[in-house]
N, C-alpha and C positions, 0 to 999 in steps of 0.2 A: 205708316209714316216712316220714311227712311231716316235713320239716325246714325250719323257717321262723324267721327272726329279724327283729325290727323294732327299728330303732335311731334315736333322736333324740339325737345327741351333739354337743357343742361341742368340737372338737379343737383349734382354734386359740385361743390366748390372746393378749391384747394385750401380754403381757409378752414383750419381745424376748428375754430371757434363755432362755425356755423353747423358743423356736422357732429363730430364727436368731442368737441373742443375742450381745452383745459378749463374753460369757464364752467363746464359741467362737472365739477369736481365731486368727489365722494363726500357725502355728509358724514363728517367725523363724529357727530353726536349719536349716530345710529349705525355703527360699524358692526358687521358680522365677523365671525371668526376668520373668514377668508380675507375680508377687507383689512382686518387688523394685521394679518400676516403680510399683506401687500404694503401697508403703510410703514411697517417696521422691518422691511426687508433689508438685509445687509447691502452695503455699497461695494461695487467692484469697478475699478477704473481700467479702461482699455489702454494697451500699449501699441505703439506703432508696429512692433514685431509680431503682434498677435496674428495668427493665421485663421483660415476658415475653410470648411469643406466645400467642394464644388457641387453644383446641382446635378443630380442624376436625371437624364433626359427621358429615358424609356423605362419608367418604373412600372412594375406589375407586382401583384402579390407573388410571393416566393422569390422575388428578386430584390425589391426594396422594402419588403415588409416581412417580418418574421412571424408567421401565423402560429408557430409553435409556442409563442409567448401567451397565446390566447387559449391555452388548454385548461385543465382543471375541471371541477364539477359544476362551475357556474353556467356553462353553455351560453355565455354571452360575453361581449367585450367588457373589460374593466378599464376605466379611464382614470388616470392620475394626473393631477395638476402639480407640476414640479415645484420645488421650493423656490419662492420668489427671490429674485436678485434685482437690484437697481443698478443699471449699467451706466457709467459716465465716461465721457471722452473729453480730452483737453486737460492741460496741466494747470494753467494759470486761472482760468475761470471754467471749471468743469461743467459740462452741459449733459443732462440726462438724455440718453439716446432715444428712449421712448417712455413717455409717462403713462401712468394708469389713469384711465378715464371711466366715467360712470358706465358707458356702454360696454367697455371691455369687462368691467367688473360684473355687469349683468350676464355676460356670456359665461364667465367663469362660475358664477353662482348657478346658472342654469345647468352647467355640467354637474355640479355637486348635487343638484336636485333631480337629475335625469334618471336615476336608477342604475346608471352604469359607473358611477363614481366609486373609487376606492382610495382610502388614505394610505394604503400600503403599496409602495412602489414595486415591491418584490412580486406581487400578484398582478400588477397592471399589465395590460395588453397594449394600451395606447397612452402616450404622454402628451400633454398640452403644456407647452412652455409658457410661463407667465410673462410674455413679452408682447406688448400691444402693437399689432400690425394692421389694425382695422383701417387706418388711413396710411397706407404705405407710401402714398404720393409725397408726403412731407418728411419722410425718413431718408437718411443717407444710406444708400445700399451697402456700402463697405462697412460702415460702423455697425449697421444692423446685422450684417452677416457675421461679424466678429462677436457681437453680443449674443447671438444665438449659440455660438460655440461655448459660451460661458454658462449656458443654462444646464442645470442638473438633468441627467437622463437624456441628454441630446444625442450623443453617440452618432454624430454625423447625420442626424435627422431620422435614423431608423425608428419606425413605429411612432413617430411624432406627427401631430396634426396641428396645422397653422390655420388661423382664421384671418381673412382679409376681405374688406368690402370696397376699398378703393385702391386700385393698383396703378394710379397715375395715368399716363398716356398710353400705357401698354395694356395688353390683355393677360399679362402674367406677372408674377412677382419679379421685381428687379434684383432683390437680394438673393444671395446664394443660400439655398435651403436644403442642400444635400439630398437625402432620401426621404424627406418628410412629405406627407400628404398635404395638399393645398386645398383648403376650402375657401373659395373666393367668388366674388361676383364679377360678371362680365368676361368670363373665360371664353376663348374661341376654340374652334376645332383644331387649330394649329398648336395650341399650348396645353389643351386639356388632355390628361392621360386617363383614358377610359377605364372605369372600374377601379381607379386609384385616387384621382383627385375628386373634388366635390364642387359642382356648380351651384353657388349660392344665389339667392335673390339679393338685390340691393335693399338697403333700409335707409329711408330719408326722413327729413323733418316733416314732410307731407303725411307720411304714414302715422305720425303721432296725432294727427288732427282728426276729429270725428267727421263723419259724413252727415251733412244736414239733410240733403234731399236727393232723390234719384228720380227726377221728373221724366227724363228721357224725352224731352220735347224739342230737341234741336235737330234740324234736318241734316245739315252738313256743317261741321265745325272744323276749321283749320287753325291750329295753334302753331304758328311758324316762328322758329327761333332764328337767331342771327347767323348760325353756323350750319346752313343746309348743305348736305353732301351734294357734290356736283351732279352725280348720277340721278339724284332725286329731284333736282330743280324743275325739269320738264314735267314731272308728275305733279308737283305742287302747283305749277302754273296752270296746268290743264284742269286740275280739280277746282281751282278758284272760280272757274267760269261755269261750273256745273250748277244747275238750278238749286236754289235754297242754301247756297254756301254762305257761311259767316266766317270771318277771318279774325284771329287774335294773334297779336305779336308779342314777342318777348323783348321789351324795351328796358327791362330792369334786371339786375342780378338777383332780385328776390325770387325765391321759389314759390312764395305764397300767392302771388297774383301776376296776372298778365294784363295787357292793354288791348282793348278792341279797336276796330277801325276808326272809331270816333274819339279815341283817346281816353276812354273810360276804363278804370281799373276793374278787373274781374277776378274773383277768387279762383285759383287754379282748380281746386277740388270741386268747386261749384260747377264749372263748365265741363269737367270730366264726368261728373255724376249725372249731368243732364244729357250726355251723349250715349249712343248705342255702341258705336265702334270707335276705337282709337288706333291710329297708326303709330307704330313704334319702329323707328328707323335709325340707322347709324348716323353719327354726326359727320361733320365735314372732313375730319382727319381720320375717319374710320374707327373711332373709339367705340368699343362694344360695351357700352354701359347699359344697365337695366333699370335705372331709377324711374323713367317714365313708364316702363312696363309694370313696375310694382304700384305706381300711383294709379294707373288705370284699373288694375285689379282691386285696389283699395276702394276706388270709386264705383266699382261694379260695372265697368265699361269693358266690352269685348275687345281685346287687343288684336290688331292686324300687324303681324311682325314681319318687317322687311329688313332683316339682318341676316345675310347668307351664312356667316360662320359662327354665329352666337350659339353657345351651348346653353340651352334654356335651363333655368334654375330647377334643380331636383328632377331633371328630365329622365334620369335613370329609373325613377319609380313613378313619376307623374306622366300621364298621357295628355299632353298639351292640346291635342286635336279636339279634346272634349270641351275646351273653353277658350280657344284662340284660333286664329286663322293665320297661316304663314304663307308668304309669297317670296319667291326669289326676286332679287332686284331686277333681273331682266324681264320678269313678268309683271312688274308693278303696275303697268298700264291697265291690267285686267281687274284691278282692285275694285274700282267703282262699279263696274258691271256685276262683279261677283256679289258684293254686299247688297246691291239694289235688286237683284233678280234671282240669286241662287240661294240665299239664306232666308228660309221662311221665318215667320214670327214665332212659330212653335220652337224651331231650332234655336233661335236667338234666346228665347226664354229659358230653354234647357241649358244653354251655355252660361247665361247670367246666374242661374241657380248653382251651376257647378263652380263658377268663379267665387261665389259667396262661401261655399263650403271649403274649397281649396285654400282660399286666402286665410280664412279663420283657422284652418287646421294646420297650415304649414308656413305662412308668410307674415302673420299679423304683427309680430314683434321679435326682438332679438332672442329671448329665451325659446320661443317656439321654433325659430330657424335653427338654433343650436341643437335642440333636442331632436329635430327632424334629421339633421346631419348625422348625429350619433346613431340614430335608428338605422339609417341607410348603411353606415359602416358596419353595424352589427349584423345586418342581414347579408352583407357581402361575406363576412367571415363565418357566420353561423347559419347560413341558409339551410343547411341540412337539419338544423336543430330548431328552426323557427316553429312557433306554435301554430302559425296560420300561413296559408297562402292568402294574400290579401290584395285587393285592388285599392291602391292608395287614393284613387279618385272617388271612392265610394264612402259614404258615411257609415258609421259603425253599425247602425241598425239594418243596413242592407249588405254591408261587407261580410261575406260569408266565410267563416273560418273552416279550414280543412283539418284541423286537429291532428297535426302530425304526431303529437305526443299524447294528447288526451283522448282516451277512448270515449266516444259518445255514449251517454247513459243508455243501458239496455231497455229501461222502462219507457223511453221515448218512442221506440218502435220505428216503423217505416211507413211511407205512403206509397201505395201501388198506383202507378199511372198506366192505365191500359188504353192504348190507341185502337180505335175501331172505326169501321165504316158502316157495314150493315150485316155482319156475320153474327147474328144474335145467338144462335145455338152454341157456337164455340165460345163466344163472349161470356155467356152465362156459365158455361162450364169452367172457364178460367176464373171467374169471380168466385165460384164455389170453392175451387182449389186454394186460391189465395186466401180466402176468408178463414180457412182452417189453420193458417199459420199463426202461432201464438203471438208473435211480435208485430203483427199488422196493426196499424193505427187507423187507417182509413183507405178508401178506394176512390180514385178519381177516374171516371170514364171520359176520355176525350173523344167526343162524337164528331167525326170528320165528314159526315154526309150532310151537305147543305140542302139537298133536295128532299130528304126524308126526315121526319121528326123522330127523335128517339122514343122508344116505348115508354109508357108511364111507369113510375117507380113501382106501382103495384104488380107489374109483370116481371120485375127483376127478382132474382133469387132472394129468399129471405135469409139474411146472414146477420151475424151479431155485431158487425162493424159498420160504421156509416158509409154510405155510397153517395157520391156527388157526380152528376153528369154535367159536363161542360161542352157547350156547342161552339164550334169554331166558325170563323167567318170565311175560311177558304180550306179546301182539301189539300193540306200540306203535311207531309210526313214529319217535318220539323216542328209541327204543333206539339209533339210529345215532349219537346225540350223547352217549352215556354215556362217561365217562372211564375206559375199560378200561385196566387195568394193562399189558396186552400192547402198548399203544401207547407205544413207547419213543422214537420219532422226534418231532421238533418238528412236522413236516408231516404232515397227514392228507389223504388223497384220499378223499372221500366219494363212493360210487358206488351207483347203483341197479343191480339185477340184470338190467335189460333195456337198458342203454346199451351196445349192441354195436358201434356204428359208429366209435368213437374209435380212432385208431391209436396205436401206441407213440410215434411222433414227436410227435403232438399232446399226449399226456400228459407226455412228457419236457419239451417246450417250456413247457407250463403250469407244471410244477414249477419250472423255472428262473425263470420270471416271478415266481412266488410267493416265491422266495428273495429277490428284490429288493424285494418288497412284502409282507413276512411278517405285517403287521398287517391285511391285507385278505383278502376272499374273492376267489379267482382261479379262473375256470372257464369253462364252455362255455355251457350253456343260459342265456340272458339274458332278463330281463323288465323292465318299467318300470311306473311308477304315474302316473296322470294325475288331475287334478281335474275333476269333473263339475259345471259351474255350475248345471245344472238340479236335480240331486238333492242338491247341496251335500255330496257325499261323494267319497271317493277311489275310483278304479277300477283294478283289476289289469289290465294290458294285455300281451297276448302277441304283438301284431302287431310286425312288424319296423320299428323306428323308428330315429331318429338318436341316441337316448340310451339309456342303461342305468342302472337303479337297483338291480337285483337280479340275482344269479347263483345259479341254483338248485343245491342241494346234491346233486342226482342225479349231478352230475359236477363237483366243485369241490375246490380245495385251500384249506386254512386251517390255522391254528395249533391244536394240541391244547388250548391254554388255553381255547378257546371251548367245548370239551366240558364242562369243569368249570363254567364260568359258566352254561351252559345248564341243566345237570342240577342243580347245587347252588346256584342263585341263591337267596339267603336272603330276598329281599324278598317281601312279600305279593303284589305285582303279578307277580313272576317265577313264583311258585307257581301263581297263578291262570292265567297264560298257558299254562304247561305242562299243567295239568289240562284247560283248554279245548281244547288241541290233541289231547290223548290221547282225549278224548271224541269228537272229530270225525274222527280219523284223516286229517288233512289239514293243510297249511300249516306244517309244521314247518320247511320250507326258507325260507318267507317270514319266520318268526319268527327264524331264525338271521341273516338279512340285517338285520332290525331291530336285533337285539342288537349286532351288530358295528358297524353304522353309528352307533348310539347311543353306543357306547363310544369310537369313533375319530373320528367326524365326517367319514368319508371314504366314497367310493363304492367298489363292487366293481370288479374288472377282468375284462372279457371277453377271452378269447384266441381267436385264429384266426377265420376267417370262417364256419366251419361253423354252420349253423342247425338242421339236422335231426339228431336223435340216436336216434330210434326209428323202426321201420317196422312198421305194422300190416298191410300188404298187400305182395304181391310187387313191385308197382309203386312202393311207398314213397310213396304219396300221403297216407297217414295220415288218411284221411277218417273212419275208424271209431274213431279214438283219443279217449279221454276228454277230453283237453285241448282238443278242438275243440267240445265241447258248451257251449252258452251257460250251462247250469246250473253247469257247472264253473267258468267265469269268474266267474259271480255269487257262487258260494261263496268263491272266492279273493278277490274284492273285499270280501266280508264280513269275511274274515280281516284284510285290510289295515286296514279301518276299526276293527275290534276292537283291533288292536295300537296304532293311533294313539290310541285312547281310553285304553288302559292306560299308554302312555308319556307321554301328555299333549301330544304334538306329533308331527309327521311327521319322523322321524330320517333316512329314506332320502335319499341324495345321488345326483344324476345325473351320469353321465360321458358325454361325446360322443366317446370314443375307445375303441379296442380294441388289444390287443397282437398283432402279427404278427411272425414272425421276420425278422431282417435278411436282405436279398436274397430275400425271399419271392417277389416278382413281378419281380425284376430278371432280365434276360436274361443269366444266367451259366450255365456248365455245372453240371449237377446235383451233380457231385462237389465243387463248391466251397461247397455249401450244407449247413448242419448238419441242417436239418429239411426233408426232401423230401416226405414223405408227409403233407401237410396237406390236409384235405378242403376243398372249395369251397362245399358246401351247408350 
């Protein structure tokens, strides 16, 4: 059944009472320490002569933000709420410029509970002025600009963070805010300063209400407001005549209900929760508000976003493609065909599940929104010290940390994933070698031959560690990078079934190196890339050189997180790369190097001096091996250039070092060395 809702609604009202209003005053019978300081803040009166700093237009870190204030041993941002001031204007009947409301107090209290808060302004990295800008539409911009200058620690906005959810008819703050970062809802690409400002979600009265049902039983639902944008009127008119369409109108200022074609009141959240897709479009005068967007997520409805210039909330860290569909306005006529024929039921279910997680994790209330904003700022400033590389779209039980600081426990060991087709002799030899490695936890044999059954377990080598054979559905080299549930260790050793020369000492040493560099590829066969000035292209180079930019996954350690990223990469480019690799049955190892380098900005690590890993002749001269053919190198070079095109740049990083064991070449008795059996070729 096709379930589709189109909505053009105005959820925010300029009436402060309805949104953050003075009617929602703080309960003075249950005031916290913070609230008490707000209620008893000293009064300051503005003068006509008071000046204010002008807004910096092109702010970036190191220009409008002093990162050196964020030093020290904490390795995280420290946020301080400046001493409260109550600012008044006017002489005969002074009026408070901006009052404290419950919602604003909720935000301030969320900051104190975030883990980033400090009471000491001297050690603070970021300051939040206790000045309520949540509904800037009702504030006088000149008085507000002057009031900000009166805030302690303002310093023309340097290292200050302002929160706003309503910016009036504009997509940016009207008041002058100097060099301060702006965290606001409804920002456009014209006003948003990338990696400096923060795009927030809206938060409305509808989001405070519980969802009663999610029947998903409406074929096509149109919720039409009074202020339809001119460019979208033809789209709305066309959709009205599609089979199964039901239309609802906004005949009231109330957010809680709408009126159907028969004049019957219908609860807004009820109709949203009964629909599969919801259209989120800009209003008549181009206002980039996000209330309907948040209401649809709250109701579990998949949003179809038709706002060309809107910066989606938290899009810096959230991949909206996983739980929404976006169209440019000039392509909006394709929407109906897309949702009726291009989105499978399975895909829709996946998106709805993603909506439920993302909404609860980042959007559900003001404290959650506030803490998410601080986490994003922290990762901007301290990305090199973050404990994890994480996918914000993933739940914690799937979200795989890369332990930038924490060394994975040695006792956990590693899982060897051996890809094979039908080379049983060498496969069994590899299994025996790997099984002698002390830190091995288990062996997974990925059987890639769909025409021949794997041998029974009774024929496999008798080893002390468990062996599991997994049969694949298609003969794909990328099967080695599937996130198999049997991989319970953090470390994965990826092995080809013909890498027979590695010793248990070499494998154990490589694993210990990986534990100290768990965000990198650590392994044995190394390659590099060079630029050809004649062809103006990159060349894959297998010669022995003084630098390394790739470690091939025929024998390499890495974190199991990269299996998930490689197989389930949701981006269009990621899918195209995997399809391209599967069609050619080559280069999956190069692609893994690209992906990790792109995410970490770091080079792989080659371990031990060994350079040969396979033998095609008894003399081990390897003259007949595929990797020595020029056509093979050409094909691999084509892979490198294809990946560079998809990534938009060359992410591979070169290293001019390798890891060898301590005492490796020192003239000490062998019994004093941990890793004796290290090959020299």
